[in-house]
KESE-892211 format. One line per 4 residues: number of its first residue (from 1); for each residue x, y, z of N, C-alpha, C. Coordinates in Angstrom, 2 decimals, always signed. Layout:
NUM> X,Y,Z,X,Y,Z,X,Y,Z ~ ... $
//
This chain:
1> +1.10,+25.52,+3.21,-0.11,+25.22,+2.45,-1.37,+26.57,+2.80 ~ -1.53,+27.48,+1.96,-2.39,+28.53,+2.06,-4.13,+28.26,+1.00 ~ -4.78,+29.83,+1.97,-6.03,+29.51,+0.93,-6.19,+30.73,+1.30 ~ -7.65,+30.88,+0.68,-8.37,+32.51,+0.69,-9.51,+31.78,+2.27 $
5> -9.70,+32.96,+2.51,-10.87,+32.98,+4.20,-11.73,+34.73,+3.05 ~ -12.95,+34.14,+3.45,-13.90,+35.19,+3.30,-14.05,+35.56,+2.16 ~ -13.14,+37.08,+2.99,-12.68,+38.02,+3.32,-11.45,+38.35,+1.99 ~ -11.22,+37.07,+1.54,-10.49,+36.95,-0.23,-9.16,+37.31,+0.63 $
9> -8.79,+37.11,+2.13,-6.98,+37.12,+3.21,-6.33,+35.84,+2.66 ~ -5.03,+35.79,+1.98,-4.78,+34.87,+1.99,-5.10,+34.19,+3.33 ~ -4.61,+33.15,+4.22,-4.32,+32.25,+5.33,-4.27,+30.38,+5.34 ~ -3.02,+30.41,+5.98,-2.40,+29.45,+6.35,-3.11,+28.21,+6.49 $
13> -2.86,+27.23,+6.03,-3.26,+25.73,+6.36,-2.31,+24.48,+6.92 ~ -2.26,+24.39,+7.72,-0.80,+23.95,+8.75,-1.62,+22.63,+8.25 ~ +0.36,+21.91,+7.99,+0.15,+20.55,+7.19,-0.42,+19.80,+8.12 ~ -0.30,+20.00,+9.78,-0.74,+18.93,+10.45,-2.38,+18.72,+10.11 $
17> -3.38,+19.55,+9.63,-4.39,+19.74,+9.44,-4.97,+18.94,+8.18 ~ -3.69,+18.73,+7.00,-3.63,+18.38,+5.60,-3.73,+17.03,+6.60 ~ -2.63,+16.70,+6.87,-2.62,+15.39,+7.53,-3.69,+14.56,+7.99 ~ -3.91,+15.58,+9.24,-5.52,+14.95,+10.16,-6.53,+14.38,+8.78 $
21> -7.27,+15.68,+7.87,-7.70,+14.79,+6.91,-7.68,+13.73,+6.39 ~ -6.42,+13.90,+6.11,-5.20,+12.25,+4.52,-5.40,+10.87,+6.42 ~ -5.67,+11.33,+7.18,-5.82,+10.58,+7.99,-7.71,+9.61,+8.23 ~ -8.39,+11.00,+8.24,-9.35,+10.58,+8.39,-10.32,+9.96,+7.09 $
25> -9.91,+10.35,+6.28,-10.17,+10.23,+4.67,-9.68,+8.89,+3.49 ~ -8.41,+8.77,+4.32,-7.36,+7.87,+2.94,-7.37,+8.73,+2.03 ~ -7.93,+9.68,+1.63,-7.86,+10.46,+0.38,-6.35,+11.16,+0.39 ~ -5.25,+11.17,-1.29,-4.86,+11.65,-1.44,-3.98,+12.98,-0.72 $
29> -3.11,+13.16,-0.59,-2.61,+14.59,-0.07,-3.21,+16.02,-0.88 ~ -2.85,+15.59,-2.38,-2.71,+16.93,-2.98,-4.70,+16.99,-2.42 ~ -5.69,+16.05,-3.00,-6.99,+16.23,-2.86,-6.98,+16.97,-1.31 ~ -6.57,+16.45,-0.63,-6.99,+16.71,+1.16,-6.37,+18.50,+1.08 $
33> -5.33,+18.44,+0.26,-4.69,+20.23,-0.02,-5.73,+20.91,-0.23 ~ -6.52,+20.77,-1.50,-7.41,+21.48,-2.53,-8.77,+21.10,-1.67 ~ -9.40,+20.72,-1.17,-10.46,+20.29,-0.78,-10.56,+21.24,+0.83 ~ -9.39,+21.02,+1.11,-9.17,+22.15,+2.74,-9.12,+23.29,+2.33 $
37> -8.21,+23.99,+1.07,-8.65,+25.18,+0.62,-10.56,+25.05,-0.33 ~ -10.68,+24.76,-0.02,-12.11,+24.98,-1.17,-12.80,+25.02,+0.16 ~ -12.49,+25.07,+1.34,-13.24,+24.89,+2.56,-12.72,+25.69,+3.37 ~ -12.17,+26.78,+2.91,-11.22,+28.00,+4.13,-10.61,+27.10,+5.11 $
41> -10.39,+25.77,+4.72,-9.27,+25.00,+6.36,-10.34,+24.35,+7.25 ~ -11.62,+24.69,+6.61,-12.86,+23.52,+8.00,-12.52,+22.18,+7.54 ~ -12.42,+21.32,+8.40,-12.22,+20.17,+8.54,-13.34,+18.98,+7.34 ~ -14.19,+19.87,+8.30,-15.14,+19.24,+8.26,-16.64,+19.08,+6.99 $
45> -15.78,+20.31,+6.65,-16.76,+21.03,+5.49,-15.39,+20.13,+4.52 ~ -14.24,+20.74,+4.49,-13.41,+19.39,+3.35,-14.01,+18.36,+3.47 ~ -14.32,+17.33,+4.33,-14.56,+15.93,+4.15,-16.43,+15.66,+3.91 ~ -17.09,+17.01,+3.61,-17.60,+16.35,+2.84,-18.13,+17.11,+1.57 $
49> -17.03,+17.79,+0.91,-16.75,+18.17,-0.61,-15.56,+17.27,-0.90 ~ -15.09,+15.76,+0.38,-14.30,+14.83,-0.40,-15.39,+13.93,-0.35 ~ -16.42,+13.73,+0.15,-17.74,+12.76,-0.15,-18.24,+12.92,-1.55 ~ -18.45,+14.18,-1.65,-19.24,+14.69,-2.99,-18.22,+14.68,-3.86 $
53> -17.17,+15.10,-4.21,-16.39,+14.09,-5.36,-16.26,+13.09,-5.35 ~ -15.97,+12.21,-3.73,-15.88,+10.85,-4.12,-17.12,+9.95,-5.42 ~ -18.36,+10.56,-4.86,-19.75,+10.10,-5.41,-19.23,+9.95,-7.02 ~ -19.12,+11.45,-7.05,-18.94,+11.84,-8.79,-17.64,+10.87,-9.23 $
57> -16.68,+10.80,-8.86,-15.43,+9.79,-9.22,-16.18,+8.09,-9.94 ~ -16.71,+7.86,-8.33,-17.39,+6.78,-8.94,-18.05,+6.16,-9.82 ~ -19.15,+7.32,-9.47,-19.96,+7.69,-10.68,-19.63,+7.41,-12.08 ~ -18.48,+7.76,-12.49,-18.09,+8.30,-13.89,-17.14,+6.69,-13.75 $
61> -16.66,+6.06,-12.57,-15.74,+4.70,-12.94,-16.75,+3.58,-12.70 ~ -17.89,+3.73,-12.85,-18.92,+2.54,-12.43,-19.29,+2.07,-14.28 ~ -19.25,+2.26,-15.36,-19.43,+1.74,-16.29,-18.01,+0.80,-16.47 ~ -16.78,+1.57,-16.51,-15.50,+0.40,-16.74,-15.39,-0.86,-16.50 $
65> -15.03,-1.67,-17.55,-15.20,-3.00,-16.89,-14.42,-3.22,-16.01 ~ -14.72,-4.04,-14.82,-14.26,-5.12,-14.21,-14.00,-6.48,-14.21 ~ -13.03,-7.44,-14.80,-13.43,-8.19,-14.79,-12.02,-9.16,-13.93 ~ -11.02,-8.22,-13.45,-10.21,-8.48,-12.31,-10.86,-8.73,-11.07 $
69> -9.81,-9.49,-9.99,-10.35,-9.64,-8.34,-9.68,-10.18,-7.82 ~ -10.39,-10.82,-6.65,-10.20,-12.18,-5.81,-12.31,-12.84,-5.27 ~ -11.78,-13.66,-4.85,-12.68,-14.51,-3.94,-12.19,-14.47,-2.80 ~ -12.57,-13.68,-1.43,-12.22,-13.89,-0.58,-13.32,-14.70,+0.35 $
73> -12.29,-14.92,+1.10,-13.28,-15.78,+2.57,-13.12,-15.11,+4.06 ~ -14.13,-16.09,+4.63,-13.72,-15.14,+6.17,-14.42,-15.99,+7.17 ~ -13.96,-16.70,+8.15,-15.08,-17.65,+9.08,-15.32,-16.88,+10.67 ~ -15.85,-17.46,+11.02,-16.42,-16.89,+12.28,-17.04,-17.27,+12.97 $
77> -16.74,-17.05,+14.39,-17.44,-17.98,+15.82,-16.35,-19.15,+15.75 ~ -15.28,-19.69,+15.68,-14.54,-20.94,+15.32,-15.06,-21.53,+14.39 ~ -15.32,-20.69,+13.64,-16.00,-21.71,+12.29,-17.05,-22.28,+12.04 ~ -17.90,-21.33,+12.60,-19.43,-22.00,+12.88,-20.49,-20.87,+11.81 $
81> -19.49,-20.15,+11.18,-19.74,-19.30,+10.00,-19.03,-18.88,+9.20 ~ -19.35,-19.50,+8.09,-18.30,-19.12,+6.54,-18.94,-18.08,+5.94 ~ -18.19,-17.34,+5.04,-18.23,-16.24,+3.93,-17.43,-16.81,+2.41 ~ -18.08,-16.67,+2.02,-16.55,-16.47,+0.44,-17.86,-15.20,-0.55 $
85> -16.60,-14.46,-1.02,-17.57,-13.24,-1.52,-16.72,-12.91,-2.45 ~ -16.98,-12.72,-3.71,-16.24,-12.18,-4.96,-16.44,-10.73,-5.43 ~ -15.12,-10.13,-5.29,-15.04,-8.31,-5.54,-14.32,-8.44,-6.60 ~ -15.17,-8.01,-7.38,-14.19,-7.54,-9.27,-13.72,-5.95,-8.85 $
89> -12.83,-5.93,-9.61,-11.72,-4.54,-9.97,-11.09,-4.65,-11.31 ~ -10.39,-3.50,-12.06,-9.73,-3.72,-13.37,-8.53,-4.30,-13.42 ~ -7.97,-4.31,-13.06,-6.70,-4.78,-12.81,-5.70,-5.65,-12.05 ~ -5.32,-6.82,-12.60,-4.66,-7.89,-11.34,-4.37,-6.81,-10.38 $
93> -3.21,-5.85,-11.00,-2.34,-5.48,-9.65,-3.05,-4.82,-9.08 ~ -4.21,-4.37,-9.13,-5.26,-3.88,-7.97,-5.70,-4.76,-7.14 ~ -5.93,-6.17,-8.15,-6.48,-7.58,-7.23,-5.02,-7.87,-6.09 ~ -3.45,-7.73,-6.40,-2.77,-8.20,-5.75,-2.57,-6.95,-4.45 $
97> -3.19,-5.52,-4.33,-3.05,-4.77,-3.72,-3.39,-4.73,-2.35 ~ -3.04,-4.53,-0.84,-2.90,-4.90,+0.21,-3.94,-4.37,+0.76 ~ -4.62,-2.92,-0.33,-5.61,-1.71,+0.23,-7.17,-2.94,-0.03 ~ -7.01,-2.97,-1.35,-7.80,-3.82,-1.41,-8.15,-5.23,-0.82 $
101> -6.91,-5.61,-0.50,-7.52,-6.89,+0.07,-8.13,-6.83,+1.12 ~ -7.77,-6.24,+1.76,-8.07,-5.65,+3.06,-9.92,-5.58,+2.95 ~ -10.02,-4.49,+2.08,-11.49,-3.98,+1.80,-12.30,-5.67,+1.51 ~ -12.21,-6.75,+0.87,-12.38,-7.55,-0.08,-12.75,-8.28,+1.83 $
105> -11.29,-8.56,+2.57,-12.15,-9.37,+4.22,-12.91,-8.44,+4.98 ~ -12.74,-7.27,+4.89,-14.20,-6.20,+5.54,-15.16,-7.01,+5.00 ~ -15.58,-6.77,+3.84,-16.88,-7.49,+3.15,-17.11,-8.46,+3.54 ~ -16.13,-9.42,+3.49,-17.16,-10.73,+3.99,-17.00,-10.91,+5.45 $
109> -16.17,-9.95,+6.37,-16.51,-9.77,+7.79,-17.92,-9.17,+8.06 ~ -18.20,-8.33,+7.01,-19.52,-7.43,+6.95,-20.74,-8.72,+6.43 ~ -20.50,-9.53,+6.04,-21.35,-10.37,+5.70,-21.72,-11.70,+6.59 ~ -20.78,-11.92,+6.76,-21.17,-12.87,+8.39,-21.57,-12.14,+9.22 $
113> -20.96,-10.65,+10.02,-21.72,-10.73,+10.44,-23.46,-10.14,+10.35 ~ -23.89,-9.25,+9.29,-25.10,-8.99,+9.11,-25.88,-9.51,+9.26 ~ -25.78,-10.87,+7.86,-26.39,-11.91,+6.95,-27.28,-11.30,+6.32 ~ -26.67,-10.38,+5.17,-27.48,-9.70,+4.17,-27.99,-10.87,+3.08 $
117> -29.15,-10.86,+2.31,-30.03,-12.06,+1.33,-29.41,-11.50,+0.42 ~ -29.08,-10.09,+0.00,-28.61,-9.59,-1.65,-27.19,-8.34,-2.07 ~ -26.99,-8.63,-2.77,-25.99,-6.94,-2.67,-26.42,-6.04,-2.44 ~ -27.37,-5.92,-3.73,-28.34,-4.00,-3.87,-29.65,-4.19,-3.62 $
121> -30.16,-3.55,-3.66,-32.04,-3.56,-3.73,-32.19,-3.67,-4.58 ~ -31.13,-3.75,-6.00,-32.22,-4.26,-7.78,-31.54,-5.48,-7.71 ~ -31.51,-6.14,-6.50,-31.81,-7.36,-7.22,-33.08,-8.08,-5.91 ~ -33.73,-7.34,-5.28,-34.74,-8.51,-4.38,-35.63,-8.19,-5.37 $
125> -35.90,-9.52,-5.76,-36.86,-10.44,-6.96,-38.72,-9.13,-6.16 ~ -39.41,-8.97,-7.45,-40.54,-8.50,-7.64,-41.43,-8.43,-6.72 ~ -41.46,-10.06,-6.66,-42.47,-10.63,-5.92,-42.40,-10.23,-4.55 ~ -41.29,-9.97,-3.83,-40.90,-10.35,-2.67,-40.91,-9.04,-2.08 $
129> -40.63,-7.60,-3.08,-40.63,-6.49,-2.19,-42.53,-5.98,-2.93 ~ -43.05,-6.49,-3.41,-44.41,-6.84,-3.07,-45.40,-7.12,-2.13 ~ -44.35,-8.06,-1.56,-45.33,-8.74,-0.74,-44.93,-7.99,+0.39 ~ -43.55,-6.97,+0.95,-43.03,-6.84,+2.36,-44.47,-5.84,+1.77 $
133> -44.18,-4.71,+1.05,-44.97,-3.41,+0.96,-46.27,-3.50,+1.21 ~ -47.68,-5.15,+1.44,-48.48,-5.15,+1.34,-48.26,-5.49,+2.75 ~ -47.75,-5.98,+3.57,-47.83,-6.13,+5.00,-47.30,-4.90,+5.44 ~ -46.75,-4.39,+4.98,-46.57,-3.04,+5.83,-47.82,-2.35,+5.53 $
137> -48.07,-1.95,+4.37,-49.34,-1.58,+4.01,-50.70,-2.03,+5.12 ~ -50.67,-2.97,+5.23,-52.16,-3.77,+6.19,-51.28,-3.30,+7.65 ~ -50.42,-2.64,+7.64,-49.64,-2.48,+9.53,-50.49,-1.16,+9.84 ~ -50.47,+0.20,+8.19,-50.85,+1.18,+8.66,-52.33,+1.24,+8.26 $
141> -53.33,+0.96,+7.79,-54.81,+1.29,+7.50,-54.94,+1.89,+8.68 ~ -56.44,+2.69,+8.11,-56.58,+4.07,+8.58,-55.89,+5.05,+8.76 ~ -55.26,+5.12,+7.89,-54.34,+6.71,+7.80,-54.58,+7.64,+6.47 ~ -54.63,+8.46,+6.22,-55.06,+8.94,+5.00,-53.61,+8.69,+3.52 $
145> -54.03,+8.31,+2.36,-52.89,+7.19,+1.53,-52.28,+7.82,+1.14 ~ -51.33,+9.27,+1.36,-50.70,+9.78,+1.54,-49.44,+9.75,+2.45 ~ -50.37,+9.46,+3.56,-49.42,+9.22,+4.65,-49.24,+7.97,+4.89 ~ -49.61,+6.65,+4.06,-49.32,+5.77,+4.54,-48.60,+5.14,+3.57 $
149> -48.54,+5.95,+2.09,-47.69,+5.61,+1.24,-45.98,+5.95,+1.50 ~ -45.43,+7.56,+2.73,-45.13,+7.42,+3.40,-44.03,+6.76,+4.15 ~ -45.10,+6.07,+5.11,-44.83,+5.75,+6.01,-44.06,+3.70,+5.99 ~ -44.79,+3.35,+4.59,-44.69,+2.07,+3.85,-43.38,+2.19,+3.55 $
153> -43.11,+3.39,+2.42,-41.89,+3.83,+2.22,-40.80,+3.82,+2.93 ~ -40.82,+4.10,+4.06,-39.77,+4.62,+5.31,-39.77,+2.73,+6.28 ~ -40.59,+2.28,+5.76,-40.61,+0.44,+6.10,-39.40,-0.08,+5.05 ~ -39.80,+0.16,+4.05,-39.12,-0.15,+3.21,-37.72,+0.11,+2.89 $
157> -36.79,+1.29,+3.29,-35.33,+1.34,+3.35,-35.38,+1.12,+5.14 ~ -36.04,+0.88,+5.36,-35.36,-0.07,+6.60,-35.45,-1.49,+6.34 ~ -36.20,-2.04,+5.43,-36.26,-3.84,+4.98,-34.84,-4.27,+3.87 ~ -34.43,-2.68,+3.35,-33.00,-2.93,+2.64,-32.06,-2.76,+3.65 $
161> -32.11,-1.62,+4.28,-30.24,-1.48,+4.67,-30.47,-2.71,+5.86 ~ -31.39,-4.30,+6.39,-31.58,-5.16,+6.68,-30.70,-6.23,+5.52 ~ -31.77,-5.95,+4.73,-31.17,-7.10,+3.97,-30.51,-6.94,+2.52 ~ -30.39,-6.05,+2.08,-29.06,-5.87,+1.13,-28.31,-5.06,+1.16 $
165> -26.39,-5.54,+1.26,-25.38,-5.21,+1.17,-25.17,-4.28,+1.79 ~ -25.53,-3.78,+0.38,-24.66,-2.01,+0.08,-25.57,-1.22,+0.83 ~ -26.76,-1.34,+1.37,-27.47,-0.32,+2.43,-27.26,-0.98,+3.29 ~ -26.46,-1.59,+4.01,-26.50,-1.84,+5.64,-24.96,-0.95,+6.34 $
169> -25.81,-0.69,+7.69,-24.06,+0.32,+8.63,-22.95,-0.70,+8.21 ~ -22.02,-0.36,+8.07,-21.08,-1.01,+8.34,-20.52,-1.16,+9.73 ~ -20.07,-2.46,+9.83,-20.19,-3.30,+11.61,-18.81,-2.22,+11.77 ~ -17.29,-1.79,+10.95,-16.55,-1.46,+11.78,-16.47,-0.12,+11.24 $
173> -17.40,+0.33,+11.14,-17.57,+1.70,+11.01,-18.99,+2.45,+11.07 ~ -19.71,+2.60,+12.35,-21.51,+2.96,+11.63,-21.60,+4.19,+11.47 ~ -20.79,+4.58,+10.99,-21.25,+6.21,+10.55,-21.14,+6.69,+9.71 ~ -20.82,+5.13,+8.79,-21.43,+5.02,+6.88,-21.45,+3.91,+7.12 $
177> -22.93,+3.51,+5.48,-23.19,+2.98,+4.59,-21.85,+1.70,+3.93 ~ -22.05,+0.47,+3.76,-21.44,-0.02,+3.08,-20.90,+0.38,+1.50 ~ -22.63,+1.19,+0.83,-22.05,+1.90,-0.19,-21.30,+2.77,+0.00 ~ -21.21,+3.31,+0.99,-20.37,+4.62,+0.88,-18.64,+4.02,+1.47 $
181> -18.88,+2.90,+2.17,-17.85,+2.31,+2.01,-16.86,+2.34,+0.42 ~ -17.44,+1.54,-0.27,-16.78,+1.41,-1.42,-17.09,+2.46,-2.35 ~ -17.74,+3.29,-2.33,-17.40,+4.78,-3.32,-16.03,+5.60,-2.88 ~ -15.68,+5.28,-1.42,-14.71,+5.73,-0.60,-13.52,+5.18,-1.34 $
185> -13.81,+3.40,-1.36,-12.64,+2.96,-1.78,-12.48,+3.18,-3.54 ~ -13.51,+3.27,-4.29,-13.16,+3.37,-5.44,-12.22,+4.84,-5.93 ~ -12.43,+5.81,-4.90,-12.11,+7.30,-5.12,-10.80,+7.11,-4.60 ~ -9.85,+6.29,-3.80,-8.84,+6.06,-3.16,-7.82,+4.95,-4.34 $
189> -8.17,+4.39,-4.44,-7.74,+3.14,-5.31,-7.58,+3.72,-6.69 ~ -8.65,+4.09,-7.43,-8.47,+4.68,-8.93,-9.20,+3.61,-9.71 ~ -10.18,+2.64,-9.50,-10.65,+1.85,-10.53,-12.02,+1.46,-9.66 ~ -12.56,+1.04,-11.02,-14.26,+0.32,-10.58,-13.91,-0.62,-9.50 $
193> -15.09,-0.96,-8.82,-14.66,-1.98,-7.73,-15.92,-1.98,-7.81 ~ -16.67,-3.91,-7.80,-18.26,-4.21,-8.10,-17.94,-5.33,-6.48 ~ -18.57,-5.49,-5.71,-18.75,-6.38,-4.87,-19.90,-7.35,-6.06 ~ -19.54,-8.77,-6.62,-20.18,-9.42,-7.88,-21.19,-10.14,-6.70 $
197> -20.99,-11.14,-5.71,-21.20,-11.49,-5.20,-21.14,-12.77,-3.61 ~ -21.98,-13.35,-3.23,-21.25,-14.09,-1.59,-22.18,-15.59,-1.40 ~ -21.36,-15.90,-0.49,-21.71,-16.98,-0.17,-21.80,-17.15,+1.29 ~ -22.96,-17.60,+2.15,-23.01,-17.11,+3.54,-23.16,-18.35,+4.02 $
201> -22.65,-19.22,+4.80,-22.75,-20.21,+5.29,-23.29,-20.39,+6.63 ~ -23.39,-21.07,+7.53,-24.41,-21.44,+9.38,-23.98,-22.74,+9.53 ~ -23.68,-22.75,+10.31,-23.65,-23.96,+11.06,-25.28,-24.26,+11.70 ~ -25.66,-25.49,+10.72,-27.01,-26.22,+11.46,-28.55,-24.63,+10.93 $
205> -27.77,-24.28,+9.83,-28.51,-22.95,+9.49,-28.35,-23.36,+7.24 ~ -30.11,-23.40,+7.15,-30.39,-23.54,+5.78,-30.17,-22.72,+5.04 $
//
């Protein structure tokens, strides 16, 4: 596998490096090869290139209808916690795919472990947002208004990261958020995927 370095000299990109990038990202071999070419053989740079392209691909697919999918379930702590989650894709073929089903299971596990209240921040009611911002503002009185606003914005981001599924850190890989995992899965599978809704049940808790 060949690429071009900064001086325009042809350089060899070992096949094992392509495989290493494939193993780390689950992206197709050809995309890995092209990313390594563009990154002049540097794996970290290639991973960033794939991440940026993945976001672009996911954005393009987000407008496509996703009315297939499955309802996944997960039991935790010997049945003390249970989760049902609906995740949609575009075709029944993908809904039956082991890769997609494993993703659904991972999301159900995430919900069981992290107890989000909403799928995404856009679902949080305005009155809840106003209430939280008011509480955070009262906690930092006495500072310049622009400083208060930045502090409150930061606290709201923390709020979203705790209560919104897509903003949560993925429990099985703390280097990514759930929304980044979703973007990666859309790129990998090649269809629009939507985490639609979920219910979480816990014994003794309403």
